[in-house]
C-alpha positions in Angstrom: -14.5 -7.9 18.3 -16.5 -7.7 15.0 -14.4 -8.6 12.0 -14.8 -5.2 10.4 -13.2 -3.7 13.6 -10.5 -6.4 13.4 -9.7 -5.4 9.9 -9.4 -1.7 10.9 -7.3 -2.5 14.0 -5.0 -4.7 11.9 -4.7 -2.0 9.2 -3.5 0.4 11.9 -0.8 -2.1 13.0 0.2 -3.5 9.6 0.2 -0.3 7.5 3.3 1.2 9.2 5.3 -1.9 8.3 3.9 -1.9 4.8 5.1 1.6 4.3 8.8 0.7 4.8 9.6 0.6 1.0 8.3 4.2 0.7 9.8 5.8 3.7 13.0 3.9 4.6 15.8 5.2 2.5 17.5 1.8 2.4 14.9 0.5 0.0 15.4 3.2 -2.6 19.2 3.0 -2.2 19.2 -0.7 -2.8 17.1 -0.3 -6.0 19.0 2.7 -7.3 22.2 0.7 -6.9 20.8 -1.5 -9.7 21.2 1.4 -12.2 17.7 2.9 -11.9 17.4 6.6 -12.6 15.3 8.0 -9.8 13.1 7.1 -6.8 10.0 6.7 -9.0 11.9 4.1 -11.1 12.6 2.4 -7.8 9.0 2.6 -6.8 7.7 1.1 -10.0 10.4 -1.5 -10.3 10.0 -2.7 -6.7 6.2 -2.8 -6.7 5.6 -4.0 -10.2 8.4 -6.7 -10.1 6.0 -9.5 -9.1 4.3 -9.3 -12.5 7.6 -9.8 -14.4 8.9 -7.9 -17.3 6.2 -8.7 -19.9 3.3 -6.9 -18.3 2.8 -3.5 -20.1 2.4 -0.1 -18.5 -1.3 -0.1 -19.3 -1.8 -3.2 -17.1 0.3 -1.8 -14.2 -1.6 1.5 -14.5 -4.9 -0.4 -14.2 -3.8 -2.4 -11.2 -2.1 0.4 -9.3 -5.2 2.5 -10.2 -4.4 5.9 -8.7 -1.7 7.3 -10.9 -2.5 10.0 -13.4 -2.5 9.0 -17.1 1.0 8.6 -18.5 2.8 8.4 -15.1 3.3 4.7 -15.1 4.5 4.7 -18.8 7.4 7.0 -17.8 8.9 4.1 -15.9 7.4 0.8 -17.2 8.9 -0.9 -19.2 12.0 1.3 -19.2 13.1 0.0 -15.8 13.4 -3.5 -17.2 16.0 -2.2 -19.6 18.1 -1.2 -16.6 17.5 -4.2 -14.3 15.4 -7.4 -14.0 12.3 -8.1 -11.9 14.3 -10.7 -10.0 17.0 -8.3 -9.1 14.4 -5.6 -8.1 12.6 -8.0 -5.8 15.8 -9.0 -4.1 17.0 -5.4 -3.7 13.7 -4.3 -2.4 13.6 -7.0 0.3 17.2 -6.4 1.2 16.7 -2.7 1.5 13.5 -3.0 3.5 15.0 -5.4 5.9 18.0 -3.1 6.4 15.6 -0.2 7.0 13.5 -2.2 9.4 16.5 -3.3 11.4 17.7 0.3 11.7 14.3 1.6 12.9 13.6 -1.3 15.2 17.0 -1.3 16.9 17.3 -4.0 19.6 13.6 -4.9 18.9 14.7 -6.5 15.6 16.1 -9.4 17.6 13.2 -9.8 19.9 11.3 -13.2 19.7 8.2 -11.1 19.1 9.4 -10.4 15.5 9.3 -14.1 14.7 6.0 -14.8 16.5 4.3 -11.8 14.8 5.8 -12.8 11.4 4.5 -16.3 11.6 1.0 -15.4 12.7 0.8 -12.5 10.2 2.0 -14.8 7.4 -0.7 -17.4 8.4 -3.3 -14.6 7.9 -1.6 -13.2 4.8 -1.5 -16.5 2.9 -5.0 -17.7 3.8 -7.3 -15.4 1.7 -8.6 -16.1 -1.8 -6.7 -14.4 -4.5 -9.7 -14.0 -6.8 -10.1 -10.4 -8.1 -6.9 -9.3 -6.3 -4.1 -9.1 -9.0 -1.3 -7.5 -6.9 -2.0 -9.7 -3.9 -2.1 -12.8 -6.2 1.3 -11.9 -7.8 2.9 -11.5 -4.4 1.4 -14.8 -3.2 3.4 -16.5 -6.0 6.7 -15.3 -4.6 8.9 -17.4 -2.2 8.4 -16.6 1.5 11.5 -15.4 3.2 12.8 -17.5 6.2 14.7 -14.7 8.1 12.3 -13.3 10.7 12.5 -9.6 9.9 12.1 -10.3 6.1 9.3 -12.7 6.9 7.4 -10.0 8.9 7.9 -7.5 6.1 6.7 -9.9 3.4 3.6 -10.8 5.4 2.8 -7.1 6.0 3.3 -6.4 2.3 0.9 -9.2 1.3 -1.8 -7.8 3.6 -1.2 -4.2 2.5 -1.7 -5.2 -1.2 -4.6 -7.5 -0.3 -6.3 -4.5 1.3 -5.2 -2.2 -1.6 -6.8 -4.5 -4.2 -10.0 -4.3 -2.1 -9.7 -0.5 -1.8 -9.6 -0.3 -5.6 -12.8 -2.4 -5.8 -14.4 -0.1 -3.2 -13.5 3.0 -5.2 -14.8 1.5 -8.4 -18.0 0.6 -6.7 -18.5 4.3 -5.8 -17.4 5.5 -9.2 -14.3 7.2 -7.8 -11.4 7.4 -10.3 -7.7 7.2 -9.5 -6.9 10.9 -9.3 -10.3 11.5 -7.7 -9.4 9.1 -4.9 -6.5 11.4 -3.9 -8.6 14.5 -4.1 -11.3 12.7 -2.0 -8.8 11.7 0.7 -7.0 15.1 0.8 -10.3 17.0 1.2 -11.5 14.5 3.8 -8.6 15.5 6.0 -9.1 19.2 5.3 -6.1 19.5 3.0 -6.4 21.4 -0.3 -6.0 19.0 -3.1 -3.2 21.0 -4.7 -1.2 20.6 -1.5 -1.5 16.8 -1.4 1.7 14.9 -2.1 0.3 12.5 -4.7 -1.3 15.1 -6.9 0.3 18.4 -6.2 2.7 18.0 -9.1 -0.1 17.7 -11.7 -0.7 20.6 -14.0 -3.2 22.9 -12.4 -5.7 22.6 -15.4 -5.6 18.8 -15.1 -6.3 18.8 -11.4 -8.9 21.5 -11.7 -10.7 19.3 -14.3 -10.8 16.4 -11.9 -12.2 18.6 -9.1 -14.7 20.2 -11.5 -16.0 16.7 -12.4 -16.4 15.9 -8.7 -18.2 19.2 -8.2 -20.6 18.3 -11.0 -21.4 15.0 -9.2 -22.1 16.8 -6.0 -19.0 15.5 -4.2 -17.3 18.8 -4.0 -19.0 22.1 -3.2 -18.6 25.6 -4.7 -16.2 26.3 -1.8 -13.8 23.6 -3.0 -14.4 21.3 0.0 -16.3 18.1 0.3 -20.1 18.2 0.5 -22.0 15.9 2.8 -22.4 13.6 -0.1 -18.7 13.7 -0.7 -18.0 12.8 2.9 -20.6 10.0 2.8 -18.9 8.6 -0.3 -15.6 8.6 1.4 -17.1 6.8 4.5 -18.7 4.2 2.2 -15.4 3.5 0.5 -13.5 3.1 3.8 -16.3 0.9 5.2 -16.3 -1.4 2.2 -12.5 -1.5 2.2 -12.6 -2.7 5.8 -15.2 -5.4 4.9 -13.1 -6.6 2.0 -10.0 -6.7 4.2 -11.6 -9.1 6.7 -10.9 -12.6 5.1 -7.2 -13.0 6.1 -7.9 -12.5 9.8 -10.6 -15.2 9.8 -7.8 -17.7 9.6 -6.6 -16.8 13.1 -8.2 -17.9 16.4 -9.2 -15.2 18.9 -6.2 -16.2 21.0 -3.9 -16.0 18.1 -5.3 -12.6 17.1 -4.8 -11.3 20.7 -1.2 -12.5 20.7 -0.6 -11.0 17.3 -2.0 -7.6 18.3 0.1 -7.7 21.5 3.3 -8.5 19.6 2.7 -6.0 16.7 1.8 -3.0 18.9 5.4 -2.0 19.9 6.7 -3.0 16.5 4.2 -0.8 14.7 4.8 2.0 17.1 8.5 2.1 16.2 7.6 2.8 12.6 4.8 5.2 13.4 7.2 7.4 15.3 9.6 7.4 12.4 7.4 7.8 9.3 5.3 10.9 8.6 1.9 9.2 8.9 
């Protein structure tokens, strides 16, 4: 199997596990128990915690890339007045493991969890960190020993490794953070104002983004993607896949086959639970 196809196949298997912090209630509940104000506090505290308390909102905004101006600053650094990065990391892991155990049921104790976690971690800790700030920050954290936690940690590493690459692909195409959401929404035939990550923006702000994309030929007069817009989306996804290949080069073909076999039912359990 070509490595680009491997990267896409593994994305399909890993992404549902990587989404646990955002769809399993246990993660938010564990973080909110620290005294955070709302689920977006929980999001930013949990995801930005690997950087520590001294990294300002401007840096988090640059690394996360796809938030509208000012959104990060509503939570960073305020969350570090309410809790610590260390407590946020522990709560996030604790909540994610609890959510995974609930969703997986009896499968959580299957030997496949440990096997998949070990192989996924081998891949996840093998890639260079250069140019991948969030992946690099996560690589500096201790690796959990408990099998479910280990699997979640490995999936999170790979998700953020891919995410850092996706940001590079968007930058290569000149697609801004809010534009990336519009591009994705329109590519799946969903009006931008209905898309969950930008629907809350003031109409004038979202219209200005779409107008800019229209001026560049990405969006047509009808408000939908032009052929150039769809081609740009395809190039972003293809480059993201290519940039996501390196971790899986650490696995032998046999290891990769075993990993895919073990991850398939695990991933399916999350896919049937999360609104993907």
